[in-house]
N, C-alpha and C positions, 0 to 999 in steps of 0.2 A: 799485564799492567808491571814495570818494575818495581823492586823493592822501593826507589825512594818516589817514585809518582803516587803508589798508593797513599801513604801517612801525609804527602804533602796535601793531595787533596781532601783527605778528612781533617787535617788541620785549616785547611784553607776555607771547610763547610765551616767547621766550631768555632774559629776565631773571627772570619771576617765575612762569612754570610749574612749574618744579623747586620753588622755595621753597613754592609755596601746595601743591602734591603731597605735600611732605615733612611739612606740617605734617597734612593731613590722613589722609594713613597712619598716622600716628603717634597720631592721636586716635583710628582707625577700625577701622586695625590691618588694614589691607585696601591694600595697594600697587596692586593691579591697578582693584579699584576707585576708589579716587584718581585712578589716570591715565584711566579712563575718563570719568570725570566731569568733571577738568579740562579734557579732550579735546572734552567736550560742549559746554562752557562757551566754549571758544574758537570753538568752529563757532557758537556760539550770537551771539557775538561778531561774526562774519564776517556775519551774516545781519541784526542787527541795526544795528550801531553806524553803518550807512552812512546811514540814514535817521534815528536818533536823536541820532546824535554820540558823540564819544568819552567815558566818565565821568570826571568830574573827578580820579577816583582807578583809575584802570583795575586795579589789583593788587588794591586792596578789592573790587572788583567781581568778579574772577576770582575771590577765596576764598568771597565771598557765595553765589555762583550755584554754586559746584560742591560746596561746603559741603549746599546746599539738595538739591542732587542726591544727591550721598551719603546723606544722608538720606533722600530719599523712596524713594531704590532700596532702605537697610535696612529702613524700614516696607513692601516690598512684598514683598520678604523673608521678614520675619518671620510678615505674612499668611498669601504663602503657605506655611509652613512649620505655621503653627496648623493651616491647614485639612489637611495632610498627615496632620498627627498625631491630629486628629480622625479622621480615614478609616483611615488605615494607621499607624499609631505604629509597628510593625515596622520601616517604611523608613526611620525617621528616622536619620541618620546621629550617630555620636556625635564631635560634630566640634569638642567645647571644648579648647583648648589644654592642651599637654602643661606638666608641669612645669618640661619643660628649654626652654619656648617663650614666654615669659612675654608679656604684652600691654604694650604700652609705655601708658604713663601719664603720663608727665613730659614734658608738652609746654611747655612754662613757656619754654623756649628753641628761638626758630627754627635757632640755631647747631646745636643738638644733633641737633635732627630732619633739618637739612641733610644734617648728618656720617652719621647713621644711614644715610640713602638713598643717600648716594655709598655709605659700605661695604657694604651689601645690593646695590648693583648690581656691585660686584667681588668676591660671596662665594666662596670656592676652590670651591663646589661646582657654579659657573658656568664653563664653559669660555668662552676668551679672547673670542671672536666674540660672544657670549651676553653677555658683560662690555662691549664695547665698544657694542653696541647698546644695552643698557639705559642707560648713563652717558648716550651721548647724545641718547636716548629721553624718558628720563625725567627727569635733571638738567637736560640742557641746552635742551629743549625742541624739538627738531628733530623734523619730522614722520619718519614712515617711510618715504615717497618720497626725502626729503632723505638720510635714512642711506645707502638704498640706492642713489642716487646717485653719493654720495661713495666708495663702496666697490664700486661696479661688479658688484652682484650684481641679480637681479630683487625690485621691490618684495614681492612676494608670498613670495619665499625670506627677507627680511628681514622681513617680518612674523610669520613662522612662526617664525623664529630666536625674536620678542622674546613671541610667545605662550607657545610651550616652556619659555621661560627663566621666567614670569612663573606658569607652572603648576607648573613645579618649585619657586620660591620658596614656593608656595600650599601642593603636597602635602607637603614635605617640611619646611613649617614652619619656615623658615627665620625666627629674628627678627630684627624691625626694632629692632636693641640696639648698642649700639658694646661692641664684642669688645675683653676685658680685655688680649690682647693686640693692641693697637691698630695697632701699629708694622707687623708684619706684613701686615695688611689694606691699611694706607696705603702700603706699598709694593707690595701688587697694586696699587691703584689710581693710582700712581704710574706702573706701566708700560703701565697701559690710556691715560693721560691722554698720554702718549710715543708711544705706537703712533698714537692720533688724530693728534697733530702731526705726525708723519711721515707718514702719509697726506697732509697738508695740504703738506710740505714738497716730496715727490717724488710724485705723483700715479701709482696702479699702472695696469697694462695698456695700454690705448686710450685712454684719458683725452684728452678734448681739449686738456688745457692741462697745462704741466711742473706748475703747486702749483696748490693750491685753498686759495687765502686764507681762504675762510671756514670752514673747515674746522680750517687753522692757529690761527687767531684764536678760535675755539670752544674750542681745546684749551687757548690760552693763558686766557680767561676761568676756564674751569672751573679750573685752576689757580692762579688769584689767589682765586677762593671757598675751595679747600683750605686757603690759605695761611691765611685767616681763620680757617678751623676747628681748622687745628694749627698756630699762630703760631710753636710751638718745634720744627719738624721742620725739620730742617738739609736735609733729602732735596727737601724740598718745594718751599723756595728755592731749589735749587739745578737744580731741573726747568724752576721758572719763568726763571730766569735765562738759563737754556740755550735754552728756548724764544726767550727776547727777542734773543739774540744772532742766533740763525737768523733770526729774522723780519725783523729791521734789515737784511737784507742780499736780500730778495726781489726789490727792485726792480730789482737789479744782477743777479739771476741769469739772466735772459734777455734777449735784445736785442728791436729795435721787430717781428720776425716770430716771436717767442716759443719763439725756437731757447735750449738752455742755454749758459750762458757758467759756465764752472767758475770756482773759487773764486780760482787763482793769475790769470786773466786779466780779474775784474773790476773794475767802474771802484769805487773804494773811495767816492769822493766821490759813487755813487750811494747807500751804504749811510747808514741811517735812525741819526743821532748821536744823538737825543734817545733812541729806542729803545734805544741801547746804552749810554748811561748809565744810564736805567733799569734795564738789566740787571747792569749793575757795582753801582748799588746794592743792588739784591735779592740779588747773589753774597755782596756785603759781608756783610748780614746772617748768608746760610746758612751761609759758612765759619767764624763769629764762634761758630756754635751746637754743641755736641757732635757728635764722629765724625764720620768719613770716610767717603762714598759717592761709588757712583757719577755720579752724575747734578753731584754737585758738582766732581768732578774733571773732568766732560765740560766744562762750563759755565766751567772755568779754562782749559782747553784753547782754548774759544771766545771767552774773554775776550784770548787772545794771540793770534788771528788777528784779532779786533777791534781791538786795538792798533797792529798792524804797518802802518805805510803802502805797503806791497807784499811779495809772497808772499816774495822776497828779504830783506827786512828782518827776516823774522817768526823770532822766538826758538823756532828748532827744536829745538835743543838741549832746551830747558824744556821744550817739547811731549813729547821722547822719553822724560824722566825723568818726565810726569805719566801718560803710556802704561804706564811700568812700574808706576806705584804700581796703576793700573788695571787693568793683566793681575795683580796679586795678589789685589787684591779680589774681581775680576769676572773670571778667565780664561776666554778663548773663542778661538776661530779669528778673528773680525773685530775684536777688540781687538788681537790678535796680527798682524792686517794693516794696522792703521791705525797699530802702534810702524814696522811696517817700512815705511812711505812714509813717515815721520817721519826715520826712520835713514837713509833714501835722501837727505832735503833733508842731514845733516849729514855723513855719510860717502860718499855719492856713490852714482851707481845700481847699482856692481858690489856693494858690500854691501850695499844695498836687496834686491837679486835674490836673493842669498844668503839673507837673513830671510823675502823672500816663498816660494822655493821649498819653504822649509823647516816651512811652514803646511800640516796635512792637514785636508782636511776642506771643502774651497772648492773644487773644481773642479767645481761645478755654477753659481757665485757671480761672477759678472759681475764685480762690481769686483775682485775677485783677478785675473781677466785683463787687466782693465784698468788695474790698477796694473804689471803687468807688463809689459805693453805700455806705458808709459809710462816705466820703467825703460828697458827696450832700447832703446828709441826714444833716450833719453837717453843713453845707451852706445854708440848706433852700428852694432846689429844689427837692418837695417831689416828683412831678411826675416822673422827671428823675431817681432819687434814688430808687422809686419804680420798674422802669423797670429792673433797673440793678440788686437789691435784685432778681427778679426773674429770671434774665437771671445767676446768682451764682448758683440760686438755682438747675435750671433745668442740669447745667455743672456736679454738683458735684455728686461722687457714693454713700457716707456716708450718710444714712437714717438721722443720728444725726445733720450733719451738715446742712442735706436740711431743717429741722425741726425750726434748729436755725435760717436761713437766712430767714424761713418766720417768723416767730416769730419779726424778727427784720425791716422784710417789714414792720409788722401791726403797731409793735411801731412807727415808722419813719411815719406813717400816710397814707400808702399806698393805705389804700382802702378808703381813703377819694376823691380822684379824679377819683376811679371806681364803687363807691356805685351806678350810676345808670345802671351798664353794666350788 
């Protein structure tokens, strides 16, 4: 494969396959068939483009080849069905769509078709793992192997997950439609995109790197697509802004050896100011739209961090206030923990410890122990801080995080009390 062909096929898969799949699925009312035919067309591109060259319009080529394959498959199915009907009519199932599962007949707007596909991937009948896998596979254009590697699961497991999800869509006759309650479904989709971005922001388990830039960027790209489709959704803007604020700090989150650098210690000159400015523009639009939501609140918090010359110069009081709002609209122990950390920056570590120790349900959460450890160390309680750092390190799956916690434990003086052990 030539140097030009490989990137062209990858770009086609990432940027156009989801659009083509959405259009074919809407036109022929078969997501599974559309997906198979788009994948076949991409394989054909890999086989033929090195010798024939990249077409002038790769997207049009992909659509034409995929559509022709769909039509060919449907003709074969129809012929097989006629033969079976002639030989054994009783064996023909009644697979006509029910009145509650209408066929898609309006494919004039590709934007509507793409939105239908996004919402189908996040249908509430599917579990969260299936929603994530389908979104990346059908809309994002990632291969099964790429998604499996990103989430550290065997490729066979991921493939089975996708097959089961598509089978459930088919067997339950889940329609490829835009539901009347679109806000609820978009909310699920936002949660899926946020999960994908977070996996890129801090890779799980024994991942070789702290971050997965490609996965984070894919979440951003899909969030941008969603805003094109629902431009008046303030939370969609909030999520994109939040992702961009965090993405701007990627280069400062690790040192030359790949070790974790926490927010307070990052070189803020290494932050991407262009991305921060873009995040602010997106957030400005989002806060001007009706409603208040969790992603806009989190993006406002990220904006305060992005605008501070240093951790000490951060407007922690404003951050405490935003977390209090967030607790009212989305209460939970992790939000309470983040608010307690901000409180410790305003009122001191002793007050922060009171807030942290009052939180229930986080005994197995490594960041709860890490927060306690930092506050104990700041308060001069070396031995308890040492124990808390050790416990946090035991509970984290990420090797880079574990090494960071060990360094913080040693820096806080944890070895002093245990020198004789």
